[in-house]
N, C-alpha and C positions, 0 to 999 in steps of 0.2 A: 391173582394166581401167583405172582412173584417170579423170582428167577429160579428156574429148575436146573438149568445147565448153562455153560458158557455161551451156548447158541442164543440164549435170551438176552445177552449183553449187547448193547448198541456198539460198544467199543470193539467187541469181537466181530460183529457183523461188518463194521467199517474196515477192520483189518482184512477180513476176507475179501471185501470188495477191492481193496487196494491190491491184494495178491492176484486176484483175477485180472485186473487191469495190467499189472506188471507182466503176467504170463502172455497176455495178448500183445503187449508192446514188444517184449523180447522175442516173440515168435517172428517178428518182422526183421530181426537182425540178420545180417548175412551169415551164411553157414560157417564161415571161419571164426565166428564169434560164439559158436555153439558151446564151447567149453570155456569161454572167457567171461566177459562182463555179464552176459545174459544169465549164466548160471549163478553168479554172485548176486545179481538182482533178485532172481527167483528165490534163492535161499534166504536172503534177508527178508523178503516180503512174507514168505511162509513162516519164518521165525517169529515175526510179530504176532500173528494170530495164534501160533502154536504156544508161545509163552503166555499169552493171555489165558488160553485154555488150561495150560498146565498149572498156572498160578491159581486159577479159580478152583481147581481140583485139590489144592493143598489144604491141609487141616487148619492152618493159622493165617491170620491176616498178615503177619510178618513175612511169611513166605510168599503170599500173594503179591504184596508190594514188591518184594525182591524180583519176582518174575515179570511184573509190570515194568520195572525199571530195565530189565533185560530187553523187553519189547521196545522201550524207548530207544535203547542203543541200536537195536536192529532197524528201527525206523530211521534214525540218523544215518546209518550205514546205507540204507536204501536211497535216501535223499542224495547222498554223496554219489552213489552209482548213477542216479538219474542225471545229476549235473554233469558228471563225466561223460555219460553217453551223448549228451548234447555237445560237449566240447570236442569230442572226437568224431562227431558227425553220424552217430548211429541213430539218433533221434533229433528231432527239431523241437523248438520251443513249443510249438502248437501241440505236439504229441505229449511232451513231458509235463507241461504246465498243469493240466487237469489232475494228473497223478500227484504232482507236488502240492497242489492245493488240498487234495484229500489227505496227504501226509501231514500237512499243517493242521488240518482239522483233527486228525487222529491224535496228533501230539498234544493238542489242547485237551482232548477227551481223556487221554492217559494221565496227564497231570491232574486233572480234576478228580479222576477216580482215585489216584494215589492219595491225594489230599483228603478226600472224603473218608477213605479207609483209615488213614492215620488219625484223623480227628475222631472218628468213631472208636478206634482202639484207645486213644487217649482218654476218652470219656469213660471207657469200660475199665481201664487199668488204674486211673487216678482215684484214690479213695476220697470219699466225701470228707471235706474239712471238718475237723472236730468242732469248729465254731458253729456248725449247723445243728449240733446235738445239744439239748438242754443239759445244764449241769444240775447236780442234786443239791 
């Protein structure tokens, strides 16, 4: 059947899972954090999946890779927020570690996807060497 939409991509599904986990984690933050770190964490988590989807919807692989790289940046931002939430006592290691493990997994998936797209694009844009054509 193939990939019909971004929802068919494992990388997007993983990003959505992380966003869901972050929303649940941030919901347990105290009410005075309602407009602080919890919002930043949620926005970063949503941005990861949203940029994967937006990039997939673009017309060229160049833009797709660009949006995947933005997703990587948002992923690193989320990881930083998770580490900070531990340092300031909003979460403990037991709560944050599973999400950080998922972030690590997603980071590897994003790098692999970017590499695959770039390699595919390279094969399509590099002309066949003249040495492969017979001379007259």
